[in-house]
N, C-alpha and C positions, 0 to 999 in steps of 0.2 A: 152491819145494818141489814135488816131484812127488807128486800124490795117487794113492795106490794103493788097491786093494780090501783090502789086508792091514791089519788093525786091531791088529797087535801093536805095542806101544809101542817095542820094541827088536828088532833082528835076533836070530835064533837064535844061541845061544851067549852072549848077554849078559843072560839072564834074571835073574841075581843083581843087576843094576843097576836093575831095574824099580821097586823101591821109591823110587828117587831121582828118577825122571822128573818127577813132578808138582811137586816143589820146585826141583830144580836145573837142569832143561832150559829155562831162561828163553829167551824169543825174542830178547832183545837183550843186549848187553854190560852195559848199565846194570841190567837185571833180574838178571843173574847176579852182578854185583858187590853189589847190594843184598841178594840172598839170603845171600851170605857175610857181609856186614856185620851182618845181623840174626839170623843163626843162632848157636846157642851152640857153644862149641868142640868139645864131644863130638860133636855132630851133624856138624860140618865134618870131624872126624877120621874118623868112620864113612864118610862119603862119600869122602873122600880115600883111605882104605885100600882101599875097594872099587874105586875107579876106577884107582888105581895098578896094581892086580893085572891089570886088563883093558886098560890104556891102549895097549900096543903092538898088541894084536889089534884094538882099536877103530880106531886110526890106519890100520892096514893095510886094514881094510874101508872106512873113509871115503874113503881115497885111490883107491878103485876107481870113484868116482862124480864127475862134474862138480858143482861147488857148486850150480849152478842146476837140477840134475836128480836130486837125491837122493830116493830113496823116503823116505816119512815116518819109518819106523823108523830108517833110517840118519841122517836129519837129527836125530832126537832123540838118537842116540848122539853125533853131532858136537857138539850143544849141551852134552851132559854132559861131553864132552872139553874144551870151552872152559871149562865151569864148574870142571873140575879145575884149570885155571890159577888161578882165583880161590881155590879151596881151598888150593892150594899156597902162596899168599901168606900165608895165615893160619897154616898148619902149619909151613912151612919158614922163614919170615922173622919173623913177628910173635909166634908162640906164643899167639895169641888172634885173635878174629874181625877186629879192626881194628887199625890201627897204634897202638902205645902212645902215649898222651898226645894223641890227636887227638879232636876233638869229633865226635859223631854225633847226628843227621844232619849232614853237612857240605855244602859248597857245590859239590862235584864232581858234575857232571851230564854224562855222556857223551852227546853228541848224535848221533854217528854211529859205528857200528861196522862190522866187516867184512861186506860184502854177500855173501850174503843172510842171514847169521846174526847181524846186527845188532851 
């Protein structure tokens, strides 16, 4: 991650997503999966709806930077975009935070995710 003097949590144009940063922009895949598994469905749906609206613009901006050299605000946006994948599982497939009929917590432990966003 590139450290910048810019202390905005997200790039300009993505201000509507700022309320989701502290919860959904987890540093690792496991953190983002755990957030989805432990959130209530309404919370996931709110995040999903907000992110879907901005996803294409987010991806276009993220793609302008190398993974290892993203400014912090763009990295946060990338983490939110990865968290959208987790939210989509709940919204589009399960209709609830976790797979139906599965225990939670479970024994799934992601030990390595996509570098550098875990």
